[in-house]
N, C-alpha and C positions, 0 to 999 in steps of 0.2 A: 417660603414659609412652609414648614412641614410639621407634622405631629411627632412628638417624641414619645417613644414607648419604653417602658422599663420592665424588664422581665427578670424575675428572681428564680433561680434554679429550684428544683424540688427540695423539700425539707432535708433529705439526706445529704445534700450538697451545701447546706447553709454554713456548716463549719468551715468550709474552705473559702467562703466569701465570694462565690461566683455570682456575678451580676452582669447581665447582658443589657447594654444600652444600644438602642437602634433608632435611627431617625428616618422616617419615611420621606423619601425623596422622589421627585419626578411626578408628583401629582399634577395632572393636566389642569390648566386654567380653564374654567368654564366660561362660555359666552353668557354674560349676565344682562346683555342689552335688552332682551325681551322682558326680563323681570323688572329692569329699571324703568322701562316704558310703562309697565303696570303701576309703578309707583309715581307716575306723573311726569316723567321726563319725555321730551321729544326724542325721535330716533337719533338725531344729531347729538343731543345732550347725552343720551344713553351711551352712544359710541365713545364720546370724549370721556365721560365718567369712567367707562370700563378701561380705557387706555391709561388715563391718569391714575385711576384707582389701583391699577396693577403695578404702579411704581414708575411709570414713564413721566419725566418732567413735562410741563406744559409746552415748552418750546419744541421738544421732540415729538410730542403727541400732535401738535398742530402740523408739523411737517409730515407726519405719517398720514394724517387725515386729509391734508391738503388745504388748510386754512392758515390765516396769519396767527402769530403768537398772541397779538393783542385781542383778536376775536376769540381765540381759545380762552383767554383769561376772562373775557366778558361772559362767555358761556359758563365758565366755571363758577362765577358768582351766582348765576341763576341756578346752577346745579346745587351749590352749597345751600342756597335758600330753600329750594324744593325738598332737599333731603335732610335739612336741619343739621348740617355739619358746618364747621367753620375753618377747616384747613384741609390741605391735601392728605395729610397723614390720617385724619379722621375719615376722609373719603376712602382711603386705602383700606382701613379697618372695616368700613361699611361694605365695600365691594368684596373683601375677603369673606366676611360673614355671609353675605348673600350667596357667594360662590360655594361656600361650604354647605349651605342649606340646599343649594341646587342639586347637589349630588344625590339627594334623597328623592328627587323628582324625575330621575331618568329611568 
């Protein structure tokens, strides 16, 4: 997910209809686990929330972290409760928003 920027050429070029559309790509993902811990998640919950919230399915996230898929899903329920979200897509939006705010704290 990147930001979309629309730039319109200076006034003298408006007649020709020049419009430049650019999409910002390659913005690095920030590690939000410290921020997540501040919000009440344990270190393990924060790690799983970061991985799943960045778009990785629970099965793959569990494999990456080294836990069973069933345990990952149990932890996700706790994460959803603590963060007051009710789905993986809501978690992804929450993580994205936290990550975008994090860029102001570097």
